[in-house]
Every structure is written in C-alpha cells, then in structure tokens.
DOLO-877242 format. One line per field, with one value per residue (C-alpha): residue number from 1; chain; y, z, x negated. Coordinates in nm, 2 decimals. Last residue first. Layout:
nr <- NUM	...
kette <- A	...
v <- Y	...
w <- Z	...
u <- X	...
END
This chain:
nr <- 445	444	443	442	441	440	439	438	437	436	435	434	433	432	431	430	429	428	427	426	425	424	423	422	421	420	419	418	417	416	415	414	413	412	411	410	409	408	407	406	405	404	403	402	401	400	399	398	397	396	395	394	393	392	391	390	389	388	387	386	385	384	383	382	381	380	379	378	377	376	375	374	373	372	371	370	369	368	367	366	365	364	363	362	361	360	359	358	357	356	355	354	353	352	351	350	349	348	347	346	345	344	343	342	341	340	339	338	337	336	335	334	333	332	331	330	329	328	327	326	325	324	323	322	321	320	319	318	317	316	315	314	313	312	311	310	309	308	307	306	305	304	303	302	301	300	299	298	297	296	295	294	293	292	291	290	289	288	287	286	285	284	283	282	281	280	279	278	277	276	275	274	273	272	271	270	269	268	267	266	265	264	263	262	261	260	259	258	257	256	255	254	253	252	251	250	249	248	247	246	245	244	243	242	241	240	239	238	237	236	235	234	233	232	231	230	229	228	227	226	225	224	223	222	221	220	219	218	217	216	215	214	213	212	211	210	209	208	207	206	205	204	203	202	201	200	199	198	197	196	195	194	193	192	191	190	189	188	187	186	185	184	183	182	181	180	179	178	177	176	175	174	173	172	171	170	169	168	167	166	165	164	163	162	161	160	159	158	157	156	155	154	153	152	151	150	149	148	147	146	145	144	143	142	141	140	139	138	137	136	135	134	133	132	131	130	129	128	127	126	125	124	123	122	121	120	119	118	117	116	115	114	113	112	111	110	109	108	107	106	105	104	103	102	101	100	99	98	97	96	95	94	93	92	91	90	89	88	87	86	85	84	83	82	81	80	79	78	77	76	75	74	73	72	71	70	69	68	67	66	65	64	63	62	61	60	59	58	57	56	55	54	53	52	51	50	49	48	47	46	45	44	43	42	41	40	39	38	37	36	35	34	33	32	31	30	29	28	27	26	25	24	23	22	21	20	19	18	17	16	15	14	13	12	11	10	9	8	7	6	5	4	3	2	1
kette <- A	A	A	A	A	A	A	A	A	A	A	A	A	A	A	A	A	A	A	A	A	A	A	A	A	A	A	A	A	A	A	A	A	A	A	A	A	A	A	A	A	A	A	A	A	A	A	A	A	A	A	A	A	A	A	A	A	A	A	A	A	A	A	A	A	A	A	A	A	A	A	A	A	A	A	A	A	A	A	A	A	A	A	A	A	A	A	A	A	A	A	A	A	A	A	A	A	A	A	A	A	A	A	A	A	A	A	A	A	A	A	A	A	A	A	A	A	A	A	A	A	A	A	A	A	A	A	A	A	A	A	A	A	A	A	A	A	A	A	A	A	A	A	A	A	A	A	A	A	A	A	A	A	A	A	A	A	A	A	A	A	A	A	A	A	A	A	A	A	A	A	A	A	A	A	A	A	A	A	A	A	A	A	A	A	A	A	A	A	A	A	A	A	A	A	A	A	A	A	A	A	A	A	A	A	A	A	A	A	A	A	A	A	A	A	A	A	A	A	A	A	A	A	A	A	A	A	A	A	A	A	A	A	A	A	A	A	A	A	A	A	A	A	A	A	A	A	A	A	A	A	A	A	A	A	A	A	A	A	A	A	A	A	A	A	A	A	A	A	A	A	A	A	A	A	A	A	A	A	A	A	A	A	A	A	A	A	A	A	A	A	A	A	A	A	A	A	A	A	A	A	A	A	A	A	A	A	A	A	A	A	A	A	A	A	A	A	A	A	A	A	A	A	A	A	A	A	A	A	A	A	A	A	A	A	A	A	A	A	A	A	A	A	A	A	A	A	A	A	A	A	A	A	A	A	A	A	A	A	A	A	A	A	A	A	A	A	A	A	A	A	A	A	A	A	A	A	A	A	A	A	A	A	A	A	A	A	A	A	A	A	A	A	A	A	A	A	A	A	A	A	A	A	A	A	A	A	A	A	A	A	A	A	A	A	A	A	A	A	A	A	A	A	A	A	A	A	A	A	A	A	A	A	A	A	A	A	A	A	A	A	A	A	A	A
v <- 6.68	6.80	7.19	7.28	7.52	7.21	6.96	7.03	7.28	7.21	6.83	6.87	7.08	6.78	6.50	6.68	6.73	6.38	6.26	6.51	6.36	6.01	6.06	6.16	6.05	5.68	5.72	5.71	5.35	5.15	5.41	5.37	5.67	5.91	5.65	5.66	5.97	5.82	5.51	5.76	5.91	5.58	5.53	5.91	5.84	5.51	5.69	5.96	5.73	5.51	5.85	5.94	5.69	5.44	5.38	5.65	5.82	6.14	6.25	6.54	6.52	6.14	6.20	6.43	6.18	5.92	6.08	6.16	5.78	5.66	5.90	5.81	5.42	5.52	5.76	5.45	5.23	5.48	5.51	5.13	5.18	5.48	5.22	4.96	5.22	5.38	4.98	4.93	5.27	5.17	4.81	4.64	4.88	4.63	4.35	4.51	4.83	4.60	4.45	4.80	4.90	4.57	4.61	4.97	4.81	4.58	4.85	5.01	4.65	4.67	5.00	4.91	4.58	4.75	4.44	4.46	4.14	4.38	4.56	4.88	5.19	5.40	5.43	5.61	5.87	6.00	6.05	6.26	6.29	6.05	5.76	5.82	5.80	5.51	5.31	5.37	5.27	4.96	4.86	4.91	4.68	4.40	4.38	4.37	4.11	3.87	3.97	3.87	3.53	3.46	3.52	3.32	3.04	3.06	3.06	2.76	2.59	2.68	2.59	2.21	2.19	2.26	2.07	1.75	1.53	1.68	1.60	1.89	2.03	2.05	2.20	2.47	2.57	2.60	2.81	3.06	3.10	3.24	3.56	3.79	3.59	3.49	3.25	3.48	3.53	3.16	2.98	2.77	3.06	3.35	3.15	3.00	3.34	3.49	3.26	3.29	3.70	3.65	3.40	3.48	3.88	3.78	3.53	3.79	4.07	3.87	3.79	4.12	4.27	4.03	4.06	4.46	4.42	4.18	4.33	4.68	4.53	4.34	4.17	4.31	4.48	4.84	4.71	4.58	4.88	4.87	4.52	4.55	4.75	4.44	4.45	4.60	4.39	4.33	4.68	4.79	4.51	4.66	4.99	4.84	4.73	5.08	5.04	4.75	4.85	5.14	4.91	4.81	4.60	4.27	4.33	4.07	3.94	3.64	3.69	3.61	3.31	3.19	3.18	2.99	2.72	2.68	2.62	2.33	2.17	2.22	2.15	1.92	1.91	1.63	1.67	1.62	1.87	2.16	2.38	2.12	2.09	2.45	2.45	2.18	2.39	2.67	2.57	2.35	2.68	2.88	2.62	2.61	2.98	2.98	2.73	2.91	3.23	3.10	2.92	3.25	3.42	3.22	3.24	3.63	3.64	3.42	3.63	3.97	3.84	3.74	4.02	4.00	3.60	3.66	3.88	3.68	3.40	3.64	3.82	3.45	3.32	3.61	3.56	3.21	3.29	3.63	3.39	3.21	2.82	2.61	2.59	2.45	2.32	2.57	2.83	2.84	3.03	3.27	3.31	3.36	3.61	3.84	3.83	3.91	4.20	4.39	4.32	4.49	4.81	4.79	4.77	5.05	5.29	5.26	5.32	5.66	5.74	5.70	5.89	6.17	6.22	6.19	6.43	6.69	6.64	6.72	6.58	6.40	6.38	6.30	6.11	5.89	5.83	5.72	5.51	5.28	5.27	5.06	5.23	5.12	5.47	5.44	5.09	5.12	5.42	5.22	4.94	5.17	5.31	4.99	4.88	5.13	5.06	4.70	4.77	4.97	4.68	4.41	4.63	4.70	4.31	4.24	4.47	4.32	3.97	4.09	4.24	3.94	3.72	3.97	4.31	4.32	3.92	3.84	4.10	3.97	3.61	3.73	3.84	3.50	3.33	3.63	3.92	3.70	3.71	3.71	4.06	4.09	3.73	3.73	4.03	3.85	3.57	3.76	3.93	3.62	3.48	3.75	3.73	3.91	3.93	4.31	4.39	4.71	5.06	5.33	5.70	5.90	6.21
w <- 5.14	5.41	5.34	5.58	5.32	5.06	5.30	5.37	5.12	4.82	4.90	4.95	4.63	4.42	4.56	4.51	4.15	4.12	4.22	4.00	3.68	3.78	3.81	3.44	3.30	3.42	3.36	3.00	2.99	2.90	2.70	2.47	2.27	2.55	2.68	2.36	2.50	2.78	2.57	2.33	2.64	2.71	2.37	2.38	2.71	2.60	2.31	2.52	2.77	2.51	2.26	2.55	2.55	2.82	2.99	3.27	3.27	3.16	3.49	3.52	3.14	3.21	3.53	3.39	3.12	3.38	3.57	3.26	3.20	3.53	3.56	3.22	3.37	3.68	3.47	3.27	3.58	3.73	3.45	3.47	3.85	3.74	3.52	3.81	4.04	3.82	3.76	4.16	4.16	3.93	3.81	4.12	4.38	4.68	4.63	4.44	4.64	4.96	4.82	4.75	5.13	5.21	4.97	5.15	5.49	5.35	5.28	5.60	5.76	5.55	5.67	6.01	5.95	5.78	5.84	5.95	6.16	6.52	6.35	6.12	6.16	5.88	5.92	6.29	6.08	5.95	5.56	5.33	5.56	5.32	5.55	5.56	5.18	5.14	5.40	5.22	4.90	5.05	5.18	4.86	4.65	4.95	4.94	4.54	4.53	4.75	4.61	4.26	4.41	4.54	4.21	4.02	4.29	4.21	3.86	3.89	4.09	3.81	3.55	3.70	3.75	3.42	3.26	3.41	3.17	2.89	2.57	2.38	2.31	2.69	2.73	2.44	2.62	2.96	2.87	2.68	3.00	3.02	3.18	2.92	2.63	2.30	2.15	1.87	1.78	1.66	1.92	1.83	1.62	1.86	2.15	2.04	1.93	2.24	2.47	2.27	2.31	2.68	2.76	2.51	2.65	3.00	2.99	2.83	3.04	3.35	3.23	3.15	3.49	3.70	3.55	3.58	3.93	4.06	4.03	4.16	4.39	4.59	4.82	4.77	5.02	4.89	4.52	4.59	4.47	4.15	4.06	4.13	3.77	3.63	3.79	3.48	3.19	3.18	3.20	2.93	2.73	2.85	2.70	2.40	2.30	2.21	1.95	1.83	1.77	1.58	1.28	1.23	1.41	1.27	1.17	0.94	0.85	0.76	0.74	1.05	1.18	0.81	0.71	1.03	1.02	0.64	0.77	0.95	1.02	1.39	1.47	1.77	1.82	1.76	1.89	1.61	1.38	1.41	1.55	1.79	1.90	1.95	2.16	2.39	2.43	2.50	2.74	2.93	2.97	3.09	3.38	3.45	3.47	3.70	3.94	3.97	4.06	4.39	4.45	4.41	4.63	4.91	4.92	4.88	5.17	5.38	5.32	5.39	5.72	5.88	5.79	5.40	5.41	5.73	5.56	5.22	5.45	5.63	5.32	5.14	5.44	5.41	5.04	5.10	5.38	5.18	4.88	5.07	5.11	4.93	4.60	4.73	4.43	4.16	4.48	4.50	4.19	4.31	4.66	4.50	4.26	4.53	4.71	4.35	4.30	4.63	4.59	4.28	4.41	4.65	4.39	4.19	4.47	4.58	4.25	4.23	4.58	4.50	4.14	4.33	4.61	4.32	4.14	4.42	4.50	4.16	3.86	3.92	4.30	4.37	4.07	4.15	4.53	4.38	4.14	4.41	4.72	4.88	4.79	4.52	4.37	4.10	4.02	4.04	3.81	3.57	3.59	3.55	3.23	3.07	3.27	3.08	2.74	2.76	2.90	2.58	2.29	2.49	2.48	2.12	2.07	2.30	2.05	1.74	1.87	1.97	1.63	1.45	1.62	1.63	1.80	2.03	2.06	2.09	2.38	2.53	2.54	2.72	3.03	3.19	3.21	3.10	3.25	3.56	3.67	3.52	3.60	3.97	4.03	3.75	3.90	4.21	4.03	3.88	4.22	4.42	4.17	4.17	4.58	4.84	5.22	5.23	5.57	5.54	5.62	5.84	5.79	6.07	6.04
u <- 4.86	5.05	5.01	5.29	5.47	5.46	5.62	5.97	6.08	5.89	5.96	6.31	6.33	6.14	6.34	6.65	6.55	6.43	6.76	6.94	6.76	6.82	7.18	7.28	6.97	7.03	7.38	7.29	7.17	7.46	7.60	7.29	7.22	7.07	6.84	6.65	6.49	6.36	6.21	6.10	5.93	5.74	5.62	5.49	5.30	5.12	5.03	4.88	4.76	4.54	4.43	4.20	3.97	3.92	3.59	3.58	3.22	3.40	3.52	3.70	3.90	3.92	4.14	4.38	4.45	4.48	4.72	4.92	4.93	5.00	5.26	5.44	5.42	5.60	5.86	5.93	5.99	6.21	6.43	6.53	6.59	6.82	7.02	7.04	7.16	7.41	7.55	7.57	7.81	8.07	8.14	8.00	8.11	8.17	7.98	7.67	7.73	7.68	7.34	7.22	7.27	7.10	6.80	6.77	6.77	6.50	6.28	6.32	6.22	5.89	5.82	5.86	5.64	5.38	5.12	4.78	4.79	4.80	5.10	5.06	5.20	5.31	5.68	5.64	5.42	5.76	5.71	5.51	5.20	4.98	5.02	5.39	5.42	5.19	5.35	5.67	5.53	5.37	5.73	5.91	5.60	5.62	6.01	5.99	5.71	5.92	6.24	6.08	5.98	6.30	6.49	6.22	6.30	6.65	6.59	6.41	6.68	6.93	6.70	6.65	7.05	7.15	6.86	6.98	6.85	6.64	6.83	6.65	6.99	7.02	6.66	6.76	7.10	6.94	6.65	6.89	7.04	7.41	7.49	7.35	7.49	7.29	7.53	7.57	7.22	7.20	6.98	6.63	6.46	6.49	6.43	6.12	5.98	6.09	5.92	5.60	5.64	5.69	5.47	5.19	5.21	5.23	4.91	4.70	4.82	4.77	4.41	4.31	4.48	4.29	3.96	3.96	4.11	3.84	3.52	3.59	3.87	3.59	3.84	4.23	4.46	4.40	4.45	4.79	4.98	4.75	4.83	5.19	5.18	5.27	5.58	5.81	5.77	6.15	6.23	6.02	6.22	6.55	6.45	6.30	6.65	6.75	6.42	6.50	6.89	6.77	6.67	7.05	7.32	7.26	6.86	6.74	7.08	7.06	6.67	6.48	6.74	6.79	6.45	6.34	6.62	6.51	6.18	6.28	6.62	6.72	7.08	7.00	6.66	6.39	6.04	5.76	5.90	5.63	5.95	6.01	5.71	5.64	5.96	5.83	5.51	5.68	5.95	5.65	5.45	5.78	5.83	5.49	5.47	5.79	5.68	5.35	5.50	5.68	5.33	5.13	5.41	5.38	5.03	5.05	5.26	5.07	4.75	4.94	5.03	5.38	5.61	5.65	5.74	5.95	6.17	6.20	6.32	6.56	6.71	6.74	6.96	7.17	7.25	7.31	7.58	7.71	7.80	8.08	8.03	8.31	8.13	7.79	7.61	7.70	7.76	7.38	7.38	7.58	7.41	7.10	7.27	7.35	6.99	6.84	7.10	7.04	6.64	6.65	6.81	6.53	6.28	6.35	6.45	6.08	5.95	6.17	6.08	5.69	5.72	5.88	5.60	5.34	5.50	5.53	5.17	5.07	4.92	4.54	4.57	4.92	4.96	4.70	4.85	5.17	4.99	4.84	5.00	4.76	4.41	4.12	4.07	3.80	3.86	4.28	4.24	4.05	4.30	4.57	4.50	4.43	4.76	4.97	4.79	4.90	5.22	5.31	5.16	5.36	5.66	5.61	5.56	5.87	6.08	5.95	6.06	6.39	6.43	6.34	6.57	6.86	6.88	7.20	7.23	6.87	6.86	7.15	6.98	6.72	6.91	6.89	6.54	6.35	6.55	6.61	6.24	5.88	5.76	5.72	5.62	5.39	5.20	5.20	5.06	4.76	4.69	4.69	4.45	4.22	4.21	4.42	4.29	4.16	4.32	4.50	4.37	4.48	4.35	4.35	4.57
END
C-alpha cells in the first residue's frame, strides 16, 4: 500500500516535554505515598534508582533504533523488523491498551478533583469537558498539539523544580519545617527500620516504579513527526533522561525524609502534605490545580500515543485502511476518534466496575509497558547483530531485558499485579492467533 507520512512539525523542546507529559503524572503526584508506605524511605529511593537505570538502558536502545528508522509508530515497527511481525502486532495492541486504559482513569480523576471546588456538579460533566478538550488538542494539528503539551508539561516541571528547591532548603536548615530535626530525622527515616517489609519489597515496588517511568518511550513514537530526527532525537533522549532522573530521585529523597512512612497513602498527595507543613498558603488548592493539569497532560500524551499506534497498524496493513487516512492537516483524525472510544469504554468500566474489570485493565496496562520495553531491548539486540555500526554495546539491551523480565516474574508474588498475567497472557495469545489467521497467510508485512 502507499506509505503516507506525517508532517514533521515537532522540535527538540516538544519531544522533551511530550515525554515529560507522559511520565510525570498522578504516579508521582499521588501514588508516591503508597510506594513509600510499602518499601520504606530507603527502599523507595533504591527502587527509583534501579528504575532510572532500567529506563536509561531502554532509552539508549530506543534512541539508536529511532535514529535508524525515524518512523511514526516507533517500537511497533522495530519489533516487526527485528523480532517478528507477530510480536510487533502484539506490542502495538498492548501499548494501545496501556494508554486507552489510562485515558479512562485520567478523565474520571479530573471529575473527582473538580468536585473539590464544585461538589454539586456530577463527575461525568467535568469528565466530558476534559474529553472534548483533549480531543480538540489532538485533531487540530501536530504543531498545536505539541505546543499545548509543551505548556501543560511545563507547569508540572516548574512545580517539581520548586518542590525540590524548597525541600533542599528544609534539609540544609534554611527553611522551617514542622517536625524536621536535621540529621537526626534523616537517620531515623532511613534506619528505623531500614526496610519495614523486608528487602523483597524493593523489588515488588519496582513494578509500580517501572509504570511510573512509562511514557519516556513516546520519543520513539514521535520520531516520524520530528524535524531532523537524526540530530534531535539523541539530544532529546539525553536531556529528557537527565531531567527525569533528577526529578524523580530528587523528589523521592525529599518525600522520604520529610514524610514518615506511615503517612504514605495512595490517595493523599505527599506534595500537599509537605507544602502545607512549610506553611505555604492554599497549598491544597494549588496542588489540586497542578494535578488536574498533570491529568490533562497525561491524557493528551496518551491519546497521541494510542492514535499513532492505530495509524501505524493501519499503515502496515494490520488494521482497516480507513483508520490510516490523514486529513488535509496531516492528522490521523479517524485513529484518534477510535482511540478515544477505547478511552470512553475504560471510563465506563471505572465507573461501573471499579473493583473488578477496571483493576484488571490497569494491571494489564502495567504489564504492557514492561513488554514494550522488553521488545525495544530485543529489537536492538537483533539490530546490532545485523548492523555493527550501531553504537550501543550488546550488554545494554541484555541487562535491560533481564531487569524487565525480573519485573514480570515479580508480578506473580504481588496480588495487586498478578491479574496482569492472568489476563495479559490470554490477551497476547488471542492477538497472536488472530494475527496468524488473519494476516500471516496474506503476507501483510
């Protein structure tokens, strides 16, 4: 079929903030308290250090592949070429599922947070407004989407920067903080006890940490819409990784020192607790606004990623051609609407089956991220065997793949993550069987 192409309208700053938009979300602003509760202060920091190492290894592989094949659709195409077309097919659908599930949770959360100010207005009203807003951002033009995401993400980045700066002032004793007593507090947080639930909790928490880092791979998806990808992509990856590591680890160090472990709750933002103890006025309202912005930003990035996966499948002949059409502004409106429909289904599941179906979908989404990262490592490993000129050595994808595999094995021992295997494995098998029945005989690739 004729290969259609997107307009290359993204610059390095757009790529960096697009990746920030996908990564920095409620996992950092809200759920970091839960990680602290499970692994303890030192365990939480260790988990994020290991997670940062894994992301760094995966992104090194992704950067080389994205420069060699700067196509919209990213790692789905890499898996097609360097592993097997069937694996590329499964990876694409798993990644699409990851973001459509996330859309439902983000739209629901926006409605719930808005009720803090407007308690008498139903959640679905605000959720609907958020849906329409994100849909508009994603169908006007690539440049418009990128600019919106740039400023959405900038708000989150500035908030985290201020948080780290103020937290550092507290730790060195230049800013008063209720309950903080210098080095004695630090020693108490990290040694009493060092690992409240054992060292194994660090590795179980890594699953949540890996999911928190998901979104960095968006740079690979956006390669086909980037100006001068050979020069821009490696710079964007390096800059993004450096900042993410500083933001995540720096944030976790401050949270682990300034908040006792028992206060770590999944539905209470550590940011709000710390800002309030610093005496910052209206801390709750300010962080509520920032978190809503973070949700809209993550939904914006999520719909972008999901729509490009559908377009890529269609463009490769693995989904109806109708979804691969671009409008006159080179935007995949049909693929975007289809992906939003998936988000609406996830939204309904979060409302009517919050304790059953939705929990399963979120678990599958967490597994999907790890599978995508494993496919990136394996694709680069095979690509390096064919092309010795690629710069990254083979130990990098091998180490990254093994760390991802450990995360998958760890799911067996975590009752919150186990449903991902029970439902994710059959999902992969069904996709695999469907691929071989529907497409392999036709030689679609």
